[in-house]
DRENDO-1510 file (C-alpha; in Angstrom, 1 decimal, always signed):
<recs>
REC; n; res; u; v; w
REC; 1; MET; -0.1; -0.1; -0.3 .
REC; 2; GLU; +1.3; +2.9; -1.5 .
REC; 3; ASP; +2.1; +6.0; +1.7 .
REC; 4; ILE; +1.8; +9.6; +0.5 .
REC; 5; SER; +2.1; +10.6; +4.3 .
REC; 6; VAL; +4.6; +13.3; +4.6 .
REC; 7; GLN; +5.8; +16.1; +7.7 .
REC; 8; TYR; +4.7; +19.5; +7.7 .
REC; 9; MET; +4.5; +22.4; +9.9 .
REC; 10; GLY; +6.0; +19.6; +12.7 .
REC; 11; ARG; +2.8; +17.0; +12.0 .
REC; 12; THR; +2.9; +14.2; +10.3 .
REC; 13; ILE; -0.2; +14.7; +7.6 .
REC; 14; ASN; -2.2; +12.4; +5.3 .
REC; 15; SER; -1.5; +13.6; +1.8 .
REC; 16; PRO; +1.2; +16.1; +0.5 .
REC; 17; ILE; -1.4; +18.1; -0.7 .
REC; 18; ILE; -2.4; +21.2; +1.1 .
REC; 19; ALA; -5.7; +23.7; +0.4 .
REC; 20; GLY; -3.4; +27.1; +0.2 .
REC; 21; SER; -5.0; +30.4; +1.7 .
REC; 22; CYS; -8.0; +31.9; -1.0 .
REC; 23; GLY; -11.1; +32.6; -0.7 .
REC; 24; LYS; -12.7; +28.2; -0.9 .
REC; 25; THR; -10.8; +28.7; +3.1 .
REC; 26; ALA; -12.9; +30.7; +4.6 .
REC; 27; ASN; -15.7; +29.2; +5.4 .
REC; 28; VAL; -16.4; +26.1; +7.6 .
REC; 29; ASP; -18.2; +23.9; +5.1 .
REC; 30; SER; -15.7; +24.2; +2.9 .
REC; 31; ILE; -13.2; +23.3; +5.1 .
REC; 32; LYS; -14.9; +20.3; +5.6 .
REC; 33; GLN; -14.7; +20.1; +2.1 .
REC; 34; ILE; -11.1; +19.6; +1.9 .
REC; 35; GLU; -10.9; +17.7; +4.4 .
REC; 36; ASP; -13.1; +15.0; +3.0 .
REC; 37; ALA; -11.8; +15.0; -0.7 .
REC; 38; GLY; -8.3; +13.9; +1.1 .
REC; 39; ALA; -6.1; +17.6; +1.6 .
REC; 40; GLY; -3.9; +17.0; +3.9 .
REC; 41; ALA; -4.1; +20.5; +5.4 .
REC; 42; VAL; -5.4; +23.4; +5.2 .
REC; 43; ILE; -4.9; +27.3; +5.5 .
REC; 44; LEU; -7.1; +29.5; +5.7 .
REC; 45; LYS; -7.9; +32.6; +4.1 .
REC; 46; SER; -5.4; +35.5; +4.6 .
REC; 47; LEU; -6.1; +38.1; +7.6 .
REC; 48; PHE; -4.6; +41.3; +6.7 .
REC; 49; GLU; -1.7; +43.1; +8.7 .
REC; 50; GLU; -4.0; +46.2; +8.1 .
REC; 51; GLN; -7.3; +44.5; +9.3 .
REC; 52; ILE; -5.9; +43.5; +12.3 .
REC; 53; THR; -4.2; +46.7; +13.8 .
REC; 54; GLN; -7.6; +48.9; +12.7 .
REC; 55; GLU; -9.1; +47.0; +14.4 .
REC; 56; SER; -7.3; +45.8; +16.9 .
REC; 57; ASN; -8.0; +48.4; +20.0 .
REC; 58; ASN; -12.1; +47.6; +19.1 .
REC; 59; VAL; -10.9; +43.8; +19.7 .
REC; 60; TRP; -8.7; +44.1; +22.5 .
REC; 61; GLY; -10.8; +46.4; +24.2 .
REC; 62; ALA; -13.9; +45.3; +23.4 .
REC; 63; HIS; -16.9; +44.5; +26.3 .
REC; 64; ASN; -19.9; +43.4; +24.4 .
REC; 65; ALA; -20.1; +40.4; +21.7 .
REC; 66; GLY; -21.3; +43.5; +19.4 .
REC; 67; GLU; -18.0; +44.6; +18.8 .
REC; 68; MET; -16.8; +41.6; +16.9 .
REC; 69; MET; -15.0; +43.1; +14.2 .
REC; 70; GLU; -13.1; +41.0; +11.2 .
REC; 71; ALA; -10.0; +39.8; +13.9 .
REC; 72; TYR; -12.7; +38.6; +16.2 .
REC; 73; ASN; -14.3; +36.9; +13.1 .
REC; 74; TYR; -10.9; +35.1; +11.9 .
REC; 75; LEU; -10.8; +33.7; +15.5 .
REC; 76; ASP; -14.1; +32.5; +15.8 .
REC; 77; LEU; -13.2; +30.3; +12.0 .
REC; 78; ILE; -10.5; +29.0; +13.9 .
REC; 79; ARG; -12.5; +27.5; +16.8 .
REC; 80; LYS; -14.7; +26.6; +14.5 .
REC; 81; ALA; -12.8; +24.9; +11.7 .
REC; 82; LYS; -10.7; +22.8; +14.7 .
REC; 83; GLN; -13.8; +21.6; +16.3 .
REC; 84; SER; -15.2; +20.5; +12.1 .
REC; 85; VAL; -12.0; +19.1; +11.3 .
REC; 86; ASN; -9.3; +17.0; +11.8 .
REC; 87; ILE; -6.8; +18.0; +9.5 .
REC; 88; PRO; -4.1; +21.0; +10.6 .
REC; 89; VAL; -5.9; +23.9; +10.1 .
REC; 90; ILE; -3.3; +26.7; +9.6 .
REC; 91; ALA; -3.8; +30.7; +10.2 .
REC; 92; SER; -2.8; +33.1; +7.1 .
REC; 93; VAL; -1.5; +36.9; +7.9 .
REC; 94; ASN; -0.8; +38.8; +4.8 .
REC; 95; CYS; +1.8; +41.2; +6.7 .
REC; 96; ILE; +4.7; +43.7; +5.3 .
REC; 97; SER; +5.9; +45.0; +8.7 .
REC; 98; ALA; +6.8; +43.4; +12.4 .
REC; 99; SER; +4.3; +45.7; +14.0 .
REC; 100; GLU; +1.6; +45.9; +16.7 .
REC; 101; TRP; -0.3; +42.8; +14.7 .
REC; 102; LEU; +2.2; +40.5; +16.1 .
REC; 103; GLN; +0.1; +40.4; +19.4 .
REC; 104; PHE; -2.9; +39.3; +17.6 .
REC; 105; THR; -0.7; +36.2; +17.0 .
REC; 106; GLN; -1.4; +35.2; +20.6 .
REC; 107; SER; -5.1; +35.0; +20.0 .
REC; 108; ILE; -4.7; +33.0; +17.2 .
REC; 109; LYS; -2.0; +30.6; +19.2 .
REC; 110; SER; -5.3; +30.7; +22.1 .
REC; 111; ALA; -8.1; +29.7; +19.4 .
REC; 112; GLY; -6.7; +26.6; +18.4 .
REC; 113; ALA; -4.5; +26.8; +15.2 .
REC; 114; ASP; -1.9; +24.1; +14.1 .
REC; 115; GLY; +0.5; +27.0; +13.2 .
REC; 116; ILE; +0.5; +30.8; +10.9 .
REC; 117; GLU; +1.8; +31.1; +7.8 .
REC; 118; LEU; +3.0; +34.6; +7.1 .
REC; 119; ASN; +2.5; +35.7; +3.6 .
REC; 120; MET; +5.0; +38.3; +3.5 .
REC; 121; PHE; +6.3; +40.8; +0.6 .
REC; 122; ILE; +8.3; +44.1; +0.3 .
REC; 123; MET; +7.9; +45.6; -3.1 .
REC; 124; PRO; +11.3; +46.4; -3.7 .
REC; 125; SER; +10.1; +50.2; -5.5 .
REC; 126; SER; +11.7; +52.9; -3.2 .
REC; 127; ILE; +15.4; +53.4; -4.4 .
REC; 128; ASN; +15.9; +54.4; -1.0 .
REC; 129; ILE; +15.2; +51.3; +0.8 .
REC; 130; SER; +18.7; +48.7; -0.3 .
REC; 131; SER; +18.3; +45.0; -0.3 .
REC; 132; ASP; +19.7; +44.2; +3.2 .
REC; 133; GLU; +17.2; +46.6; +4.4 .
REC; 134; VAL; +14.4; +44.5; +2.7 .
REC; 135; GLU; +15.8; +41.3; +4.2 .
REC; 136; ASN; +16.3; +42.4; +7.8 .
REC; 137; VAL; +12.6; +43.2; +7.9 .
REC; 138; TYR; +11.5; +39.4; +7.5 .
REC; 139; GLU; +14.2; +38.6; +9.8 .
REC; 140; ASN; +13.0; +41.2; +12.6 .
REC; 141; THR; +9.1; +39.8; +12.0 .
REC; 142; ILE; +10.4; +36.2; +12.5 .
REC; 143; GLN; +12.6; +36.8; +15.4 .
REC; 144; THR; +9.9; +39.1; +17.1 .
REC; 145; LEU; +7.1; +36.6; +16.0 .
REC; 146; LYS; +9.3; +33.9; +17.6 .
REC; 147; ARG; +9.1; +35.4; +20.9 .
REC; 148; ALA; +5.7; +36.3; +20.9 .
REC; 149; VAL; +4.8; +32.3; +20.1 .
REC; 150; GLY; +7.4; +30.4; +21.5 .
REC; 151; GLU; +7.4; +26.9; +19.7 .
REC; 152; PHE; +4.0; +27.7; +17.8 .
REC; 153; PRO; +5.1; +26.6; +14.1 .
REC; 154; ILE; +5.5; +28.9; +11.4 .
REC; 155; SER; +5.8; +28.9; +7.7 .
REC; 156; LEU; +7.3; +31.9; +6.0 .
REC; 157; LYS; +5.1; +32.1; +2.5 .
REC; 158; ILE; +7.9; +35.0; +0.2 .
REC; 159; SER; +8.2; +36.0; -3.1 .
REC; 160; PRO; +11.4; +34.9; -5.5 .
REC; 161; TYR; +12.1; +38.6; -5.8 .
REC; 162; SER; +15.2; +39.2; -3.8 .
REC; 163; ALA; +19.0; +40.1; -4.8 .
REC; 164; SER; +20.3; +36.3; -3.3 .
REC; 165; LEU; +17.2; +35.0; -3.2 .
REC; 166; ALA; +19.2; +31.2; -2.8 .
REC; 167; LYS; +21.0; +32.5; +0.5 .
REC; 168; LEU; +18.2; +34.6; +2.1 .
REC; 169; CYS; +15.8; +31.3; +2.4 .
REC; 170; GLN; +18.9; +29.7; +3.2 .
REC; 171; LYS; +19.1; +32.1; +6.2 .
REC; 172; LEU; +15.2; +32.3; +7.7 .
REC; 173; SER; +14.6; +29.0; +7.2 .
REC; 174; TRP; +18.0; +28.9; +10.2 .
REC; 175; MET; +15.9; +31.1; +12.5 .
REC; 176; GLY; +13.3; +28.0; +13.9 .
REC; 177; ILE; +9.9; +28.6; +11.2 .
REC; 178; SER; +8.8; +25.1; +10.1 .
REC; 179; SER; +8.5; +25.7; +6.3 .
REC; 180; LEU; +9.6; +28.0; +4.0 .
REC; 181; SER; +6.4; +28.3; +0.6 .
REC; 182; ILE; +7.5; +29.9; -2.6 .
REC; 183; PHE; +5.8; +31.5; -4.0 .
REC; 184; ASN; +3.1; +34.0; -3.1 .
REC; 185; ARG; +1.3; +35.3; -5.5 .
REC; 186; PHE; +0.3; +39.3; -6.2 .
REC; 187; LEU; -2.1; +41.0; -7.8 .
REC; 188; GLN; -1.6; +41.7; -11.6 .
REC; 189; HIS; -2.9; +44.6; -13.3 .
REC; 190; ASP; -3.8; +45.4; -16.6 .
REC; 191; ILE; -4.3; +48.6; -18.9 .
REC; 192; ASP; -7.7; +48.8; -20.7 .
REC; 193; ILE; -6.8; +51.1; -23.9 .
REC; 194; ASN; -10.6; +52.0; -24.1 .
REC; 195; THR; -11.1; +53.7; -20.9 .
REC; 196; GLN; -7.2; +54.2; -20.5 .
REC; 197; SER; -7.5; +53.1; -16.7 .
REC; 198; ILE; -6.0; +50.2; -14.4 .
REC; 199; LYS; -8.4; +46.3; -14.1 .
REC; 200; PRO; -6.9; +44.1; -12.1 .
REC; 201; ALA; -5.4; +40.7; -14.5 .
REC; 202; ASN; -5.0; +37.2; -14.0 .
REC; 203; ILE; -6.7; +36.8; -10.7 .
REC; 204; LEU; -6.3; +33.0; -11.3 .
REC; 205; SER; -2.5; +31.4; -12.5 .
REC; 206; ASN; -2.1; +29.5; -15.2 .
REC; 207; GLU; +0.3; +26.5; -15.7 .
REC; 208; THR; +3.5; +28.5; -16.5 .
REC; 209; GLU; +4.3; +29.6; -13.6 .
REC; 210; LEU; +4.8; +26.2; -12.3 .
REC; 211; TYR; +8.3; +26.2; -14.1 .
REC; 212; ASN; +9.7; +29.2; -11.6 .
REC; 213; THR; +8.8; +27.3; -8.8 .
REC; 214; ILE; +10.0; +24.0; -10.2 .
REC; 215; ARG; +13.8; +25.4; -10.7 .
REC; 216; TRP; +13.8; +27.3; -7.4 .
REC; 217; SER; +12.3; +24.2; -5.4 .
REC; 218; ALA; +15.2; +21.6; -6.6 .
REC; 219; ILE; +17.8; +24.7; -6.1 .
REC; 220; LEU; +16.4; +25.2; -2.7 .
REC; 221; SER; +15.2; +21.9; -1.0 .
REC; 222; LYS; +19.0; +21.0; -0.7 .
REC; 223; LEU; +20.1; +24.2; +1.1 .
REC; 224; ILE; +17.4; +25.2; +3.4 .
REC; 225; ASN; +16.7; +23.9; +7.5 .
REC; 226; CYS; +13.3; +23.3; +7.4 .
REC; 227; ASN; +10.6; +22.0; +4.9 .
REC; 228; LEU; +9.8; +23.3; +1.8 .
REC; 229; THR; +6.5; +23.8; +1.0 .
REC; 230; ALA; +5.9; +24.9; -3.4 .
REC; 231; GLY; +2.9; +26.1; -4.8 .
REC; 232; GLY; +1.6; +28.1; -7.9 .
REC; 233; GLY; +0.8; +26.8; -11.5 .
REC; 234; VAL; -0.3; +23.9; -9.6 .
REC; 235; HIS; -2.9; +22.5; -12.4 .
REC; 236; LYS; -2.8; +18.8; -12.9 .
REC; 237; PRO; -2.2; +15.9; -11.2 .
REC; 238; GLU; +0.9; +15.4; -12.5 .
REC; 239; ASP; +2.4; +18.6; -11.4 .
REC; 240; VAL; +2.1; +17.8; -7.7 .
REC; 241; ILE; +4.7; +14.7; -8.6 .
REC; 242; LYS; +7.3; +17.2; -10.4 .
REC; 243; LEU; +7.2; +19.3; -7.3 .
REC; 244; LEU; +7.9; +16.5; -5.2 .
REC; 245; LEU; +10.4; +15.0; -7.0 .
REC; 246; VAL; +12.4; +18.1; -7.0 .
REC; 247; GLY; +12.4; +18.1; -3.5 .
REC; 248; ALA; +9.2; +20.2; -2.0 .
REC; 249; ASN; +7.8; +18.3; +1.1 .
REC; 250; ALA; +4.3; +19.7; +0.4 .
REC; 251; VAL; +2.2; +21.4; -2.5 .
REC; 252; GLN; -0.4; +23.7; -2.0 .
REC; 253; VAL; -3.4; +24.4; -4.3 .
REC; 254; ALA; -5.4; +27.4; -5.1 .
REC; 255; SER; -6.0; +28.3; -8.0 .
REC; 256; VAL; -6.8; +24.6; -9.3 .
REC; 257; LEU; -10.3; +24.5; -6.5 .
REC; 258; TYR; -12.0; +27.5; -8.4 .
REC; 259; GLU; -11.2; +25.4; -11.7 .
REC; 260; GLU; -11.8; +21.8; -10.7 .
REC; 261; GLY; -13.8; +22.2; -7.2 .
REC; 262; PHE; -12.2; +19.5; -4.7 .
REC; 263; SER; -11.9; +16.6; -6.1 .
REC; 264; PHE; -8.8; +17.6; -8.0 .
REC; 265; ILE; -7.1; +17.2; -4.5 .
REC; 266; THR; -8.9; +13.6; -4.9 .
REC; 267; LYS; -8.1; +12.9; -7.6 .
REC; 268; ALA; -4.3; +14.4; -7.1 .
REC; 269; ASN; -3.6; +11.6; -4.4 .
REC; 270; GLU; -5.3; +9.1; -6.2 .
REC; 271; PHE; -3.2; +9.4; -9.7 .
REC; 272; LEU; +0.0; +10.1; -7.0 .
REC; 273; LYS; -0.5; +6.4; -5.4 .
REC; 274; GLU; -0.9; +5.2; -9.1 .
REC; 275; TRP; +2.0; +6.6; -10.4 .
REC; 276; MET; +4.2; +5.5; -7.1 .
REC; 277; GLN; +3.0; +1.7; -8.0 .
REC; 278; THR; +3.9; +1.9; -11.3 .
REC; 279; ASN; +7.3; +3.2; -10.5 .
REC; 280; SER; +7.8; +0.8; -7.5 .
REC; 281; TYR; +7.6; +3.7; -4.4 .
REC; 282; HIS; +6.0; +2.8; -1.5 .
REC; 283; ARG; +6.8; +6.4; +0.7 .
REC; 284; LEU; +7.5; +9.5; -0.4 .
REC; 285; SER; +10.2; +9.2; +0.8 .
REC; 286; ASP; +11.5; +7.1; -1.8 .
REC; 287; PHE; +11.7; +9.2; -4.4 .
REC; 288; ARG; +11.5; +13.2; -3.3 .
REC; 289; GLY; +14.0; +15.1; -4.1 .
REC; 290; ARG; +15.6; +12.7; -6.6 .
REC; 291; LEU; +15.5; +15.9; -9.0 .
REC; 292; ALA; +17.2; +18.3; -6.9 .
REC; 293; ILE; +19.9; +19.9; -7.4 .
REC; 294; ASP; +22.7; +18.0; -5.0 .
REC; 295; ARG; +20.8; +14.7; -5.9 .
REC; 296; ASN; +20.8; +14.0; -10.1 .
REC; 297; SER; +23.7; +15.3; -12.3 .
REC; 298; THR; +21.7; +16.8; -14.9 .
REC; 299; ALA; +19.3; +19.0; -12.8 .
REC; 300; SER; +22.5; +21.4; -12.6 .
REC; 301; THR; +20.2; +23.3; -16.2 .
REC; 302; PHE; +18.4; +24.8; -13.4 .
REC; 303; TYR; +21.1; +27.3; -12.6 .
REC; 304; ARG; +20.8; +28.2; -16.3 .
REC; 305; ILE; +18.3; +31.0; -17.6 .
REC; 306; GLN; +19.4; +31.6; -20.8 .
REC; 307; TYR; +19.3; +29.3; -24.0 .
REC; 308; MET; +21.2; +26.9; -25.5 .
REC; 309; LYS; +21.4; +25.5; -28.8 .
REC; 310; TYR; +20.8; +21.7; -27.5 .
REC; 311; TYR; +18.6; +23.0; -24.2 .
REC; 312; ALA; +16.0; +25.3; -26.9 .
REC; 313; GLY; +15.8; +22.5; -29.7 .
REC; 314; ILE; +16.4; +25.3; -32.3 .
REC; 315; GLU; +18.8; +26.3; -34.7 .
</recs>
């Protein structure tokens, strides 16, 4: 019997497939369906730093039930989800700084969450802020959060934009986080030339985004001192196997849940088990990381960005 269990955020989960933070993970009914479909864990829809800081005085100073704000409702979602499912329920905070919102993480912990994912991104758009200063924000936030929550599992979700991404990820992984998650996805913008206005674009991921995640999973999986969670562009069951092969411990899915529903999780689990049986693998550890940089001589091609005649297949 093929065993697809894996370690994630200090827990053994029954599947490497995790429902990533999105609108589908914002209510208990959907979370139940996610568990029934076979997900290993669920990451709740993100609460934004601004929501916490704006409402913190109201929530922490509340004297009656009528003052339930977004932050309080989030804690209620955690409690109800934990009462309803057995898979790990991970809170998520979208943040850009180490500010007073960090106090709220104690409430998240007390509400019963199994961990917290920090979805962090500092837009490198200011000429007055150096890359070292940007990286210091990540480090300071983790240090402050660790002091606030102790051994509470922390996952850090970051972007591919860094002056030295591999070095930064390795440094952050040694700061006591349980998982490094690559990569967060941003609101994309387009231009409507008829109205000459800005409009949102690419709400959901597309399959081409997977390739960058594959590359960096192969590079980072053996460099970091924590579990690696990979996601972005996962739209087929085969994509889950690809990310496991290059070293990911777990795979986040979100956009495909909108396109195919929660049944994708069931289908991907079944496909993974069938593929393992075909290749005589009994556990994920039998093949996970086989195509990571330090395990396979041909994996060095992941370092190459520019086209080669041989690799591109063109004259």
